[in-house]
NUKOLLO-457021 format. One record per atom (N, C-alpha, C): x, y, z. Coordinates in steps of 0.1 Angstrom, whole numbers, plus 5000, padded with zeros to 4 digits. Example, Ala and Ser with C-alpha at 12.3 -4.5 7.8 and 13.67 -1.06 7.14 Angstrom:
2
513249435078
512349555078
513249675078
512849785071
513749895071
512950005079
END
This chain:
172
500649894997
499850005002
501150124999
502150135007
502750215009
503650284994
503450144986
504650204972
503350284964
501950244965
501050354956
500850464961
501350524974
500850634982
502150694977
503550624975
504650684974
505150674957
504150774954
504250714934
505850744929
506650854934
508450904932
508850774934
508550694944
509150574950
508850434943
507450424939
506750344931
507950304913
507950474911
508650504896
510150444896
510650484906
512150444908
512350324907
511150224916
511150084915
511450044903
510150074895
509750044882
510650044871
511750184872
512550234861
513850114869
514150074878
514950034882
514649874878
513649814880
513149704874
513349674858
513249794850
513549804833
514749794834
515749854838
517149884838
517849744841
517349654851
517849534851
517249454845
516149404838
515749364827
516449404810
517049514810
517549564799
518749474801
519549504811
520749464813
520949334814
520049254819
520049084824
519749064810
518949074800
518448994792
518949004777
519348914771
519848954755
519048864746
519548884734
518948774722
520448654724
519748574723
521048454720
521748484706
522648494712
523848494701
523548404686
523548274689
523248144682
521648204675
520448164680
519348134675
518748274673
518948344687
518248504682
516848504697
517048374705
515848384710
516048464724
515248534733
515648554745
516248484756
517248534761
517748484773
518648564781
519148514793
520048554802
521148624796
521748744799
522748794793
524048654799
524048614809
524848534815
524548384806
523948384803
523548254795
523348244781
524248274773
524148294758
525448234751
525048094747
523748114737
522948034749
521448054742
520447994752
520447844755
519747814770
519547674771
518947574759
518147644751
517547564739
519047504728
519847634727
521147634719
521847474724
521947494735
523247404741
522447244746
520947244748
520347104752
520946994744
521746894747
522146804740
521046704734
519946684740
518546604736
517946664726
518646794722
517146814711
518246794695
517246764686
517846674674
518646854667
520146844666
520846924657
521246944643
519746834638
519946824621
519046914616
518046974625
516547034620
516847164626
516647264621
516347434623
515547444617
514447534629
513247564625
513347744625
512747764614
513247914612
511947974613
511948074625
510548124629
511248304628
509948364628
509848544624
510748634638
509948564650
510448594662
510548524673
511548584687
511648514699
510548464701
509048544701
508148514704
507248344698
508148314684
507448214681
508048094685
509248114685
510048014697
509547924707
508948074715
507948034726
506847944723
505947984714
504847914709
505047804705
505947734700
506747614693
506947544706
507447604715
508147494727
506947464732
506047554733
504947524742
503847394737
503947374725
503047284712
504147144718
505347144723
506047004724
506046894711
505546984700
506046924689
507246934680
507947024686
509247004677
510546994687
511846934687
512646914695
513946924686
514047034677
515647034669
515747164675
516547274669
517147374671
515947464661
516247644671
515747754662
516547824656
515947894649
516348024641
515448144638
515648294649
514648364645
515548494637
514648534627
514948584615
514648734620
513848784634
514048904640
513348984623
512348884618
511448994612
511048934596
510248974588
509848914575
510049034566
510248974554
509949084543
509049174541
509249304540
508149354543
508849534532
508749534517
508549634511
508049764517
506749744525
505949874527
506549934542
507049794547
507749894562
509349894558
509949904548
511149914543
512149804549
511649684550
512449574557
512649464545
513949444543
514649374531
515249254539
515649154530
516749044532
517749104538
518749184538
519549244546
519149274561
518349294564
517849314578
517349214588
517049104577
516948974583
518248924590
518148794596
519148694600
519448614590
519548664574
519648554567
521148494567
521848584567
523048534566
523548444576
523248514586
523448394600
523048244599
521748264593
521048174591
521848044582
522148114569
523448024559
524347954567
525048054575
526448024583
526147904592
525047914600
524547804608
524447664600
523647684588
523247584581
524547484577
525747554573
527147484568
527347444581
527847544588
528547534602
528347404613
526647364612
526147274624
525547194613
526047164604
525647064595
524547014596
523347144594
521947124595
521647014578
520146944582
520046844572
518146904565
518046974575
516446994570
516147164581
515547234570
515247374573
513447364573
512747374583
511447384588
511047524589
510347574581
510447734580
509047744585
508447794596
507447804604
507347954603
506348034594
506148164591
504648164593
504248284592
502848304594
501848254577
500848264574
500348294562
500048394556
500448524557
499848654554
501048684543
500848784533
501548814523
503248814525
503548844534
504848914536
505548764541
504648704553
505448594553
505848494543
504648494536
504748394518
505848424511
506248534512
507148604502
508348604511
508648594524
509948564527
510448424529
509148324534
509348184528
509648134517
509048194504
509348194491
511148234490
511248344497
512748384494
513748304500
512948254515
514148134522
514448034512
513447984504
513247824495
514347874484
514348024476
515048004470
516648054472
516748084481
518148124490
518747954492
517847894500
518447744502
518547664492
518247714476
518147574470
519547564467
520547624469
522347634468
522647524475
522247514484
522247454498
522047314498
522647204503
521947054502
521447034515
520147114515
519647094532
517747074520
517046994530
515846984528
515047104532
514247134523
513647294531
511747284531
511447264542
509947204543
509447334552
507947334551
507347434558
506247374568
505347424576
504447374587
503547374578
502647264580
501547244569
500247364574
499247354568
498347464566
496847434566
495847474574
494747374573
493747424586
493147344586
491847364595
492147384609
491947484616
492247514629
491547354639
491747314647
491147224658
489847274662
488947204661
487247214669
486447324657
487147384643
486647444636
485747394623
484847454616
483747384608
484347414591
484247334581
484347424569
483747544564
482347534570
481547624565
482247764572
482847774582
483447884586
484847944581
485647874574
486647844567
486647934556
487848024553
487948104541
488048014531
488248034516
488748004504
490147934506
491048054510
492348034505
492947874521
492047894531
492447794541
491947694536
490747674529
490147564525
491047504511
491747574503
492647514492
494047464500
494247554506
495547494512
495647384520
494247324527
494047244537
493647084528
493247124515
493447044502
494546964499
495047104496
496447064489
497446994495
497247014511
497846954521
497546844527
496446774522
495846694528
497046554532
496346474539
497646344542
496946224546
497546094540
496845994539
496545954554
495445894557
495145884570
495745704570
496045694586
496745584588
495445464595
END
């Protein structure tokens, strides 16, 4: 209660907390994920049980956390820190593509899973990456597209339905 009454004290505490976070948190020098400055590379990059031959390329560190929460991926990650967007002035030079290419050759990556969204800019980025990676001896895959769990066909848009049909899988 005293902090609320002492607004200047509260502001100092909040400012100090932000400074500590700024000094104590960094991007992983390998994958781009958020990590403690003292733990760089991050825990995901150094964990020996992860499959070091598959690299999941995402737009941001938040995407890494979302995929981790799914429990469906056990390889390594690479955050681009953006996507191609001529409208916003983001070109390939602004993304971590050079670092991606370096990792593919130095870490003996066999597969690159492109895990980007389905908007126009993400599609352009995925196409660009596929083109750049065509010269490398690496399998390039992309997340499947389709209907969300619990959804009905009548509520889906035409593009989602077309992608779901195109990406259909044989039933076991």
